[in-house]
C-alpha positions in Angstrom: 37.3 74.6 38.1 40.4 73.2 36.5 40.1 72.3 32.8 41.9 69.5 31.1 42.4 71.4 27.9 41.7 74.9 26.6 41.7 75.9 23.0 42.9 79.5 23.4 42.2 82.6 21.3 40.7 81.1 18.2 37.8 82.3 16.2 35.0 80.1 17.6 32.3 79.4 15.1 29.4 77.4 16.6 26.3 77.8 14.5 24.2 75.8 17.0 24.5 78.7 19.4 25.0 81.5 16.9 28.5 82.1 18.1 31.2 83.6 15.9 33.8 85.4 18.0 37.3 85.1 19.3 37.2 83.1 22.6 38.6 80.2 24.5 36.9 76.7 24.5 37.5 74.6 27.6 37.1 70.9 28.1 36.9 68.7 31.3 36.2 65.0 31.8 35.9 64.5 28.0 33.1 67.1 27.7 32.7 70.8 26.7 33.1 72.8 30.0 33.0 76.4 29.0 33.3 79.1 26.3 34.7 82.5 27.4 37.8 84.6 27.8 40.8 84.0 30.0 40.1 80.3 30.6 43.8 79.3 30.0 44.8 80.2 33.5 42.7 77.3 34.8 44.0 74.7 32.3 46.3 71.8 32.6 47.0 72.0 28.8 46.6 75.0 26.6 46.5 74.8 22.8 47.1 78.1 21.1 44.5 78.6 18.3 45.2 82.3 17.5 44.5 82.9 13.8 42.6 79.6 13.5 38.9 78.6 13.3 37.6 76.5 16.2 34.4 74.6 15.4 32.5 71.8 17.1 33.8 68.5 15.9 33.1 68.0 12.2 30.6 65.3 11.4 31.0 63.6 8.0 27.5 62.3 7.3 28.5 60.0 4.4 31.6 57.9 4.6 32.8 54.3 4.2 35.2 53.2 6.9 34.9 49.5 7.1 38.6 49.3 6.3 39.7 45.7 5.5 36.2 44.4 5.6 35.1 46.0 2.4 37.0 46.9 -0.8 35.8 50.6 -0.5 36.7 51.1 3.2 39.2 53.8 4.3 40.9 54.2 7.7 38.9 56.5 10.0 41.6 57.3 12.5 44.1 58.4 9.8 41.4 60.5 8.1 40.4 62.0 11.5 43.9 63.3 12.0 44.4 64.6 8.5 40.9 66.0 8.0 39.8 67.1 11.4 36.7 64.9 11.4 35.6 63.7 14.8 32.5 61.6 13.8 32.3 59.4 10.8 28.9 58.1 9.7 29.4 54.9 7.8 26.6 54.6 5.3 25.8 51.1 4.5 29.2 49.4 4.1 27.9 46.5 6.2 24.5 44.7 5.9 22.7 42.2 8.1 25.1 39.4 7.2 28.3 41.2 8.3 27.2 44.0 10.6 28.0 42.2 13.9 31.6 41.9 12.6 31.8 45.5 11.6 30.6 46.5 15.0 33.0 44.3 17.0 36.1 44.7 14.9 35.9 48.3 13.7 33.2 50.5 15.3 33.7 49.5 19.0 37.5 49.6 19.1 37.8 52.7 17.0 39.4 55.7 18.8 37.3 57.9 16.5 33.5 57.9 16.8 31.8 55.9 14.0 28.1 55.9 13.7 26.9 53.2 11.3 23.9 53.2 9.0 23.2 49.5 8.2 22.5 48.5 4.6 19.3 46.6 4.0 21.2 44.5 1.5 22.4 41.3 3.3 26.1 41.6 2.4 26.3 45.4 2.4 28.4 47.0 -0.3 30.5 44.0 -1.1 31.9 44.5 -4.6 33.0 48.1 -5.1 36.5 48.4 -6.4 38.5 49.5 -9.5 38.3 46.0 -10.9 35.0 44.7 -9.6 31.7 46.7 -9.3 28.5 44.8 -8.6 25.6 46.8 -7.2 24.3 45.1 -4.0 20.7 46.2 -4.7 20.6 44.4 -8.1 20.1 41.0 -6.6 16.8 40.9 -4.9 17.7 37.6 -3.2 19.9 39.8 -0.9 17.0 42.1 0.1 15.4 40.3 3.0 13.3 42.6 5.0 13.0 40.2 8.0 16.7 39.7 8.2 17.4 43.4 8.0 14.8 44.2 10.7 16.1 41.5 13.0 19.7 42.8 12.9 18.6 46.4 13.1 16.6 45.9 16.2 19.4 43.8 17.8 21.9 46.7 17.2 19.7 49.7 17.8 22.0 51.0 20.5 24.7 51.8 17.9 22.8 52.3 14.7 22.1 55.8 13.4 19.7 54.5 10.9 19.4 52.4 7.7 20.8 52.8 4.2 19.7 51.7 0.7 21.2 52.4 -2.7 19.0 52.6 -5.7 19.7 53.4 -9.3 21.1 51.7 -12.4 24.6 51.4 -11.0 23.6 50.2 -7.5 20.5 48.3 -8.5 20.6 47.3 -12.1 17.0 46.7 -13.2 15.6 46.5 -9.7 14.3 50.0 -10.0 12.4 51.2 -7.0 12.0 47.8 -5.3 15.1 48.1 -3.0 13.7 51.4 -1.6 10.3 49.9 -1.1 11.8 47.1 0.9 14.0 49.5 2.9 11.0 51.7 3.6 9.2 48.7 5.2 12.3 48.0 7.4 12.8 51.6 8.4 9.1 52.0 9.3 9.0 48.8 11.3 12.3 49.6 13.2 11.4 53.3 13.7 14.6 54.4 12.1 15.8 57.1 9.8 16.5 56.0 6.2 19.3 57.4 4.0 18.8 56.8 0.3 21.5 56.9 -2.4 20.4 57.8 -5.9 22.4 57.4 -9.1 21.1 57.1 -12.7 17.6 56.0 -13.4 15.7 53.8 -12.9 14.2 54.9 -10.6 13.6 58.6 -11.1 14.3 61.3 -8.6 10.6 61.9 -8.2 9.9 58.2 -7.5 12.5 58.3 -4.7 11.5 61.5 -3.1 7.8 60.6 -2.9 8.8 57.6 -0.7 10.9 59.6 1.8 9.5 60.6 5.2 10.4 63.6 7.4 13.9 63.0 8.8 14.9 60.7 6.0 18.0 61.7 4.0 18.6 61.9 0.3 22.3 61.7 -0.3 24.0 62.6 -3.6 21.3 65.4 -3.6 23.3 67.7 -5.9 24.3 65.0 -8.5 24.7 65.8 -12.2 22.3 64.8 -15.0 20.4 62.4 -15.0 18.4 62.5 -11.8 19.7 66.0 -11.0 17.6 68.3 -8.8 17.8 71.1 -11.3 15.5 71.6 -14.4 16.9 72.3 -17.8 16.1 76.1 -17.3 18.0 76.2 -14.0 15.2 75.9 -11.5 14.8 73.6 -8.5 12.5 70.7 -9.4 9.0 71.0 -7.7 9.3 67.6 -6.2 12.6 68.7 -4.5 11.0 71.8 -3.0 8.0 69.8 -1.8 10.3 67.2 -0.2 12.3 69.8 1.8 9.0 71.4 2.9 7.9 68.2 4.5 11.2 67.6 6.2 13.4 65.5 3.9 17.1 66.2 4.5 19.3 66.9 1.5 23.0 65.7 1.8 25.8 66.2 -0.7 27.7 62.8 -0.5 30.3 64.0 -3.1 32.0 60.7 -3.8 33.4 59.6 -7.1 30.5 60.6 -9.3 27.8 62.4 -7.3 28.5 66.2 -7.2 28.7 68.8 -10.0 29.7 72.4 -9.6 27.0 73.5 -12.1 24.3 71.9 -9.9 25.8 73.4 -6.8 25.8 76.9 -8.3 22.2 76.5 -9.6 20.9 75.3 -6.3 22.6 78.1 -4.3 21.4 80.6 -6.8 17.8 79.4 -6.2 18.3 79.8 -2.4 18.5 76.0 -1.9 21.7 75.2 0.0 22.4 71.7 1.1 21.3 70.7 4.6 24.4 68.6 5.1 27.8 68.6 3.4 29.5 65.2 3.3 32.3 63.7 1.4 31.3 60.1 0.7 34.9 59.3 1.1 35.9 55.8 0.1 38.9 54.0 -1.5 38.0 55.1 -5.1 37.7 58.9 -4.3 40.0 59.5 -1.4 42.7 60.6 -3.9 40.2 62.7 -5.8 37.8 64.1 -6.6 36.3 64.0 -3.1 39.5 63.7 -1.0 37.8 64.5 2.4 35.2 66.5 4.1 37.3 69.7 4.3 37.8 69.7 0.6 34.1 69.3 0.0 33.3 72.1 2.4 35.9 74.3 0.7 34.2 73.8 -2.6 31.0 75.2 -1.2 32.9 78.2 0.3 34.2 78.9 -3.2 30.7 78.6 -4.7 29.7 81.4 -2.4 28.1 79.6 0.6 28.8 81.6 3.8 31.3 80.2 6.1 29.0 79.8 9.1 26.5 77.9 6.9 29.2 75.6 5.6 30.2 74.8 9.1 26.6 74.4 10.2 26.2 71.8 7.4 29.0 69.8 8.8 28.2 70.1 12.5 24.8 71.1 13.8 22.7 69.9 10.9 24.2 66.4 10.6 23.9 66.1 14.4 20.2 66.9 14.2 19.8 64.5 11.3 21.3 61.8 13.6 19.2 62.9 16.6 22.4 63.5 18.5 22.1 66.6 20.6 25.5 65.8 22.2 27.4 66.3 18.9 28.0 69.3 16.6 27.9 71.9 19.3 29.9 73.5 22.1 27.0 73.6 24.5 28.2 72.8 28.0 28.2 69.1 28.6 28.3 68.1 24.9 30.9 65.7 23.6 34.4 67.2 24.0 35.1 67.3 20.3 36.5 70.2 18.2 38.0 70.8 14.9 40.8 73.4 14.7 41.0 74.7 11.1 43.0 77.1 9.0 41.2 79.2 6.5 43.8 79.7 3.8 43.6 82.4 1.1 45.2 81.9 -2.3 44.5 80.2 -5.6 43.2 76.6 -5.2 42.2 74.3 -8.0 39.1 72.2 -7.3 37.5 69.4 -9.5 34.1 67.9 -9.2 32.9 64.4 -10.1 32.3 65.4 -13.8 35.8 66.7 -14.3 34.8 70.3 -14.2 37.2 72.6 -12.5 36.8 75.6 -10.2 39.6 78.0 -9.3 38.8 79.1 -5.7 40.4 81.7 -3.4 39.7 79.9 -0.1 40.6 76.5 1.4 39.9 74.9 4.8 42.7 72.7 6.1 43.2 70.8 9.3 45.3 72.2 12.2 44.2 69.9 15.0 41.6 67.4 15.9 40.1 67.3 19.5 38.3 64.1 20.6 36.9 63.5 24.1 38.6 66.7 25.3 42.2 65.8 24.2 44.3 66.4 21.1 43.9 63.4 18.9 47.0 61.7 17.4 46.4 58.8 15.0 48.8 55.9 15.4 
């Protein structure tokens, strides 16, 4: 068999198959074709990956990439090239009122895979900028369950699920009401629900008790208030109970939603995140989140093992999305890969509270492979 591309001689780390060894990864017809040794001889194109990490294509489970259509959107193709992300999950940038436009003008023509989660708020996240910040869940006139269900069902073929933001910043005095409405829509549509939480109201306990197996709590390692850690450094009982019944805990770093102190405490308690995501948007792309690789690097420097960090950005988010074709090098899977450098040195990291961490490791992008070819953003 002739391969279109072989990534040769890199350290292949594929947690979905418990692979961590030096090997070649071959692609043909836009799919993963083989993992092994000596595959370069049968390749049209060979990309030397010696000294690099080669992982299944990174999946950023929380991003905002409705560039030009929302004030918080960033450009997915540019970020794919600089950050080695091959799948962006847009989490609620668009709602029922503007989702068809997001699909036609951004999702469908994108050279990078975008999997959208539709906001249940009619206009999506429509006023999030340095000068204007209006929480879309604060006006309950925008929370039409029938409208959200109608559009969700009409676009089921591209949707990865639904999204709702609750908390004082996103919902003002609406409390738990937006989540209760989103719960009805998700149940009726048979879709996964991702829930953003910020400051109360509502409380973390009120949010978690409404989540079903397979639902995602994002900003799960946020600082006080609504932090998952008790004052004496333990994981809150409601958090432990939620994970036990199948709720997925996602980082969603963003502008204000991740603290090193919480990350340390959760890891010390044996509670790593299920998924590591950046929540990259216009207000945090220049810091403190920057991108997915920076967020992954922070967890490396907090002591999370490399293979588990990679699992949290490949296999686990693919499972959360019910996409067995992503986040893996199994034969026949999507021909996506991330070629990374694991740099050693002294690297200064900052969290969303302004706290700093001097780390000794950093993941950086060396190449992005999409559909079996090296990706070049234009």
